[in-house]
N, C-alpha and C positions, 0 to 999 in steps of 0.2 A: 900053291900057298897063294901067289898072286889072286887067285880066285874067290879068297876065302877076303882078302883084303878089298878087293873091289865089291863083295856084298856086303862088307860091312862101312862102306863108305857110300855103297848109294842108299842104305837104309839109314845112315848118318845124315846124309845129304836131306831124303824125306823126311825126318826128324825133323830138320832143322826148319824147314821151307813150310811146314806142318807149323810150327813154333814160333816164326816169323809171322804168319797168315796170321794165326789168334792173338799175338800181339798189335798188330792193326786193327782188327776187328773189334779187338779191347781200348783201342786207343780211341776209332773212331764214335765208340757208343759211350765214351765219357766225355768227346766233345760233346757229343749230342746230347746228352744229360747236362754239360754245364752252360748248352746254349738255353737250354730249358728253363733250366734254374735261373738263368739272369734275365731269363723273357719273365718269368716268374715275379722274379724280384722287382724290375722296373714295373710291371702292372702294379704290383702289390703299393711300392710307394709313388706312384702316380693315383689310385685308389685313397690311399690316406691320405695325400695332399689336396685330393677334392672333397673328403670328408673334414679335415681340415679349416679348410676354407669356408664350408656349407656353415661347419659348427659357429665360426666366427661370426660368419653373416646375421645368422639367426639369433644369436647373443648382442650382436649390436642393437638389431630391431626389437629384442626383448628388452634392452637396455634404453632403448630411446622411445618405447612404449610404457614404459615403467616412468620414465621421465615426464613424459607427457600428461601421464594420470597424476601424475605427484605435483605438478606444472595446474594442472585442471583445480583438483583439491586446493590450493595455498589459494587461487585468484577465486574460484567463488566463493560467492556474498554469504553468508550465513543466514537462514532466516531465523528470525525471532521470533522465538516460542510463547503465546499466551502465559502469564504464570495461574499456575494449578490453583482450584479452588482447594480449601482442604475441605475432604469431607467428614463428618461425625463419626465415629468409631460405630457401628454397629450395634444395636443394645442386646 
């Protein structure tokens, strides 16, 4: 009887060892996935910040250019046009 008990204990230990090793691998894979996800999120946040900063600089430059154009229009002296001569209607 002790022989069958030893066999079942051995089988149980092997199964438990296999299960424990499998859980450890799963845990390592999950950690690795989390590291990759965190790195990807950090990269995305960095790129988003750079894009928003560039858009802000571009908008500021466009606003400045528009203001300069508006200022140039308002300070530019207008040329007077000679009065038009009325032409008789065609007969």
